[in-house]
C-alpha positions, 0 to 999 in steps of 0.5 A: 584481784584473785587470779590477776597477774602483775609481772612475775606475780600471780595473785592467789587470795586475799591475805588480810591487812598490814599494820597501816590497814592496807589490803594484802594479798597472798601471791605466787612468784614465777620463781616459786616463792609465795610473798604477801604483797600490798594490793596498792604495790601491785596496782601501781606496778611498784611490785612485779616480782618477789625480789628475784628480778632485782637480784637477777638484774644486779647479778647481770650488771656485775658480770663481765661478759657474763663470766666474772664478778668481783666475787667469782669467775667462770672456769673459762674466765679463770683460764683466760685470767690465769693465762694473762697473769702468767705471761704478763705479771713478773710477780706470778709464780709461773712467770719464769716458765711463761712470760719470762721465757718469752711466751706471750698472749696474742694481742687479740686475746687481750680482750676476753670476748675475742678469746671466748669467740676463738676458743669457746667455753672450757669443756669441763673442769678437767680441761685447761688451755694447752699450747699445741702443737708448739709447746714453745709457741705463744698463746694464739688461736692457731697454737691453742686448744682445750686439753685434758691433763693427760693430753697436756702431759704428752705436750711437755718440753721435757718429754722424751720424743722418739720416732714411731712409724715414720713420725715423731711422738712421745715415748708414752704415745709410742708405748700406747701405739705399739702395745708395749709397756712404757717402762720397758720402752724407757729401759730399752732406750736407756740401754742404748737400743732404738 
């Protein structure tokens, strides 16, 4: 039996006998563990891994779209869930700023699969969903992107918008594009200059 393979298990050497006088074998599982297994369990196919296969199957069964379990969610699923909650749940602390002012999630995105297809995975933990180019618009494929905190900060309702080179930009963008200090530009505008 030494050298034989049963599922994920490779038999290394005879180990001895268990308390019921069954022959046991020192084995190596593909996951790296070294279980001691009864020969009969290997021959009948009752044991094909150290238990790692069972754990994988259980984990896969408990996932929703491969993204959420009752205990944990992936960052992409968390973003989707938070978006749905702040637009649809009046008890959510952010509801007044979203659902309460009429911002909705398009019907296509009520299913996580569709959201994932349209938006893809969340690029990093530094990204979150941003309604862009229309911050007052709904959550829908044509008005959403994954954005960093600094990108989102430039897409807020309370941003000061100015004209720069014939286009409307935030004051922060105008400062960056012109190479002028943000506070200098803000002071000039507060003093009535254009």
